[in-house]
N, C-alpha and C positions, 0 to 999 in steps of 0.2 A: 358618272353616267347620270343623265337626267331621267328621273323615274316619276310617273304619275300613278297614284293608287286611288282607286274608287272603292270606298268601304272601310270603316274602322270598327268592324266587328272583331271577334276573337282573332281571326287570322290577319286581317288587315292592320290591326293595331300592332301586332308583333312584326309584321313586314315593315311597317313604317319605322319602328324602333331599330330593328336590326340593320336595315339597309341604310338608314341615316347614320348609324354608328360606324359603318364601314366606309363612310365618306361620299356616298352617293348624294346627289341633289334630289331630295325627295319632296314631292308635293302630294298632299293627301286631301280627299274631299269625301263628304257624305251628302245624303239627300236633304239634311236639315240645315246646312250652312256651316261655314268655317268657325263661327263663333261657338258652335256646340261641340267642337272637338277638344277633348280634354288635354291639359298640359302634359299628362303622363304619356300620351300618344306622341307628343312632339318633343319629348325630353332629349332625344338623340339628334335633334336638328331638323326633323321634318317640318314642313310648313303647311299650315291649314289654308286651303284655297276653295274657291267654288268649283263645282263640277266642270264647268266650261274651261276653267283655268287648268285643271288637273289633266285634261286630255290634250292640251295645247303645248306644242314645242317640247316634246319628251321623246327619248330614245325607246323607252319601254313604258307600256301602260298595263298595269296589273288590275284585273277585275276581281275584286274580293267581296262580292255581293252574292246573295242567294240566287239560284238559277232563275227563279220566277221574277226577278227584278231585271234580268238582262234585256227583255224587250223594251224597257223604259230607256235604257242608255244606248241601244243600238243606233238611233238616229245621230247621236253625238259622234259616232265613229266614222260617219260619212266623210268628214273632212280631215280625218287623221291620215297622215301620209302612209303610203303603202309600205315604206321601209321601217315604220314604227312597229316594234314587236309587241303584240298583245298577248298577255298571259292570263289565263282564266283559272281560278281556284275553286270553282263551284262544283257542286254535286247535286244529283237529282234525288229529292225525297218527296214522293207523291203527297204525303200527309201535309207537308209545308207548301209545296209548289203547285199543287193541284195536278191532276192527271195530264200528261203530255202524250198524246196518242202515238206519235212517231217513236218516242223513246220506249213506251210500253210495248210497242211492236218489235223492238229489238235494235233500233238505231243507236249507235254509239253516242253517248252524251256529248262528247266533244265535237262530233260531226254535226249534231243538231245545232250546237252553238255557232259553228262556222257558217252554217246556212243562215241562221238568224242574224248574225252580224255582217254577213256578206264579205268576210275576209278570213284569212288563216289565223290560227291561234296556236299558242303552246299551252300545254296542260301541266301545271305544277302546283305543289303545295295543297292539293286536294286530298291526298292520301295520308295525311298526318293529322292527328287530333290536336285541337287548339292548345290544350294544356301541355302536351308533349312538345309542340312547336315553341311554346313560350318558355318551357322550363328545361328542355333536354338538349339544347345546343351544345356542341363540343368543338374544340379546335380540330382542324384537319389532321388526320393521323391518329386520333384518339381511339382507344379500344372501345368497341361497342357503339361507335357513332352511328346514329340512325340514318338510314338512307331514304331519300325521297325520289320516286320515279318521275321522270319528265318525258313528255311525248310532244312531238310536233312533226309536221310534214316537211318543213324546211330545216335543213341541217343547221343553217345559221341561227334560226330562231331557237332550236333545241340547245345548241351550244351556249347561246347567251342566257337562256333561262337556267340552264344547269350552272353556269357561273354564278348567277344570282343566288341559286339555292345554296351553293357552297358558301357564299357571303353571309347567309343567314345561319350558318353553323351546322349544316347537315351534309352528308355525302349525296351528291346528285347522281342518279342512276339513269342511263339512257334507256328509256322504255320504248323507243322506236316511233312509229308514225301514229297519227290520231286514230287510224283504223284499229290499232291494237290497244288504244288507251282504255278500252273497256276493262282491261286487266287490272286497272287501278281504280275502278269504280267501287262504290259501296257494295259490300257483299263479297268482294274478292280477297284472297289471302294476303294481298299486299296493303289492303286498306286499313289504316289506323291500327296496325299491329306492331309498330316500332321495330322493324327489321333492319339488320345491318346490310351493307353492300353485298356481303357474301351470301346472305339469306335471300336477297331480293330476286335473283334470277329464278330460283326454284319456285318462289311464291307466284311470280308473274306467269310462269309456265303452267302452274297447277290450276289457274283460274278456269272455271267452267261457266261459260256465258249464261246458259239456261238456268243455272242455280243462283245467280247473283240476286235477282229481285226478291226471291223468297227469303234468302239469308239476310238481306238488308232489312226487310220488313219485320223479321223475327227479332233482329237486334233493336230496332226502334221500339217494338212492343216491350222488350225486356227493359229498356231504359225508361220508358214511360211508367212501367210498373214500379221501378225502383225509385224514381224521382217524383212521380205523380202528375207530370204534365209533359207537353211536347217541346218545351222551350228551354228547360233548365238542363245544363250539362251535368252528368253524373261525375263522381270523382274519377280522376284520370286513370288510375291504375285499374279500377273496375272496367272502364271502357276498353282498355287494352286487353285485359283478361277475357272479357266477353267476346271481343272480335276474334281473338285467337281461337277461342273455343268454337265459335260458330263458323268462321271463314276458312280455317286452316285444316 
């Protein structure tokens, strides 16, 4: 499958490595140019290209950039064919993204993204921490394999995104439509808590929309207090323990 990835941050880097290793034709781009993409990102066969090249002639386009950067790339998607599946991995963090009135008023993050981009998306890889994603992949059928929820309005888009999640070493869980994808947003019991396929249904069902923003912000404050700033990631197991304590 031909896959374009925008972004080589913590999630984008692992996506490039894992999907390239499973035989997909992967192109990856960032905002600074292909020459700035490290050899480790490309070690499994991914190719560094320009942003324009990454969005052209692909079956799947994965957006692995902060939510506040999505308006910059929205015009690039105007010429992307309608049958190209667009997968978004972003989450809304007001401290980083600045306040977005519609989301603060209760709009589901994924629905805000579809309006911004003017096209359907699938939501995947947003509910797993970057260290867990990089370090905890397991073969299908393994005990305690972590599950990743996937939401999309199109059954085809959801199935394709789920297949790619499986290719990255995790159990894909069908989380339904984008209207329900708030259940995998920051602050929800399924968010970055490293749950199995068996644990995921209960976590999604237990989410309470009105409690998500406060829980999210409490987690951010706790992380800032531990690491001293808003950009450094805490150690991985601390993050999972914190999220389980706050969100579940």
